[in-house]
C-alpha positions in Angstrom: 45.7 -33.9 -42.1 44.5 -31.2 -44.5 44.1 -27.7 -43.0 41.0 -26.1 -44.4 40.9 -22.3 -44.9 37.5 -21.1 -46.0 36.7 -17.7 -47.7 33.5 -16.6 -49.4 31.7 -19.0 -51.7 28.7 -18.9 -53.9 28.5 -22.7 -53.7 28.0 -23.5 -50.0 26.6 -27.1 -50.4 29.3 -28.4 -52.6 31.9 -26.6 -50.5 30.6 -28.3 -47.3 30.8 -31.7 -49.0 34.4 -31.0 -50.1 35.3 -30.1 -46.5 33.6 -33.2 -45.2 35.6 -35.3 -47.6 38.9 -33.9 -46.4 37.8 -34.1 -42.7 37.1 -37.8 -43.1 40.4 -38.6 -44.9 43.1 -37.9 -42.3 45.7 -39.7 -44.4 45.8 -36.7 -46.7 48.0 -33.8 -46.1 48.3 -30.2 -47.1 46.1 -27.1 -47.3 42.7 -26.6 -48.9 41.5 -23.1 -49.8 37.8 -22.8 -50.6 36.4 -19.6 -52.0 39.5 -17.5 -52.3 40.3 -15.3 -55.3 43.9 -16.5 -55.4 44.8 -15.2 -58.8 44.9 -11.6 -59.8 44.1 -10.6 -63.4 43.7 -7.5 -65.2 39.9 -7.8 -64.7 40.4 -8.2 -60.9 40.6 -11.2 -58.6 39.9 -14.6 -60.3 37.8 -16.9 -58.0 38.7 -20.5 -57.7 36.2 -22.8 -55.9 38.8 -24.9 -54.2 42.6 -25.3 -54.3 44.3 -28.2 -52.5 48.1 -27.9 -52.0 49.5 -31.2 -51.2 53.1 -32.4 -50.8 52.2 -35.7 -52.4 49.8 -34.6 -55.2 50.8 -31.0 -55.9 48.1 -28.5 -56.8 44.6 -29.8 -57.2 42.0 -27.3 -58.5 38.3 -28.0 -57.7 35.6 -26.5 -59.8 32.5 -27.2 -57.8 29.1 -27.7 -59.4 26.1 -26.5 -57.3 22.9 -28.0 -58.7 22.4 -29.8 -61.9 23.5 -27.3 -64.6 27.0 -28.2 -65.9 26.9 -25.9 -68.9 30.2 -24.1 -69.4 32.2 -26.1 -66.9 34.7 -27.5 -69.4 35.6 -24.0 -70.4 35.9 -23.0 -66.7 38.1 -25.9 -65.9 40.4 -25.0 -68.8 40.4 -21.4 -67.8 41.4 -22.3 -64.2 44.1 -24.6 -65.3 45.6 -22.0 -67.7 45.5 -19.3 -65.2 47.2 -21.5 -62.5 49.9 -22.6 -65.1 50.6 -19.0 -66.2 50.9 -18.0 -62.6 53.4 -20.8 -61.8 55.4 -20.0 -64.9 56.3 -16.7 -63.4 58.4 -18.3 -60.8 62.1 -19.1 -61.5 62.0 -22.5 -60.1 59.3 -23.5 -62.6 61.2 -22.0 -65.5 64.3 -24.0 -64.7 62.5 -27.4 -64.7 62.6 -29.3 -68.0 59.1 -30.6 -67.5 55.8 -28.6 -67.5 54.9 -26.9 -64.3 51.5 -28.6 -64.2 50.1 -32.0 -65.2 46.7 -30.8 -66.2 43.7 -33.0 -65.5 40.2 -31.6 -64.8 37.7 -33.3 -62.5 34.4 -31.6 -61.9 32.9 -32.1 -58.5 29.1 -32.0 -58.2 26.6 -32.2 -55.5 23.5 -33.9 -56.9 21.1 -34.7 -54.1 18.1 -37.0 -54.8 15.9 -34.2 -53.6 16.1 -32.4 -56.9 12.8 -32.4 -58.7 12.9 -34.6 -61.8 12.7 -33.0 -65.2 9.7 -34.2 -67.2 
């Protein structure tokens, strides 16, 4: 079972859907953090939409899309992955390993209800 810890998010609909997914998949394990600024940068706290820490899958970062606009999400995904990797490299255990600290794969998550007005 995944323990879900929710902070403040600007993407409430997508965050709820992510929570519902994990509530309905009891075979998964770990912790899911939604809406937490888990990485400190020189510019202040860096927000991450969702972070699942799983014993079986490792770290899974969720970049949630609220609405239909996906502009800039590839850059945001790369930025999140780079910040997480940089954070992990600071730990000695990661430095001793001969393989990269993260297998980086990006998967956007979008909530696209059929109630959106069509663009004509």
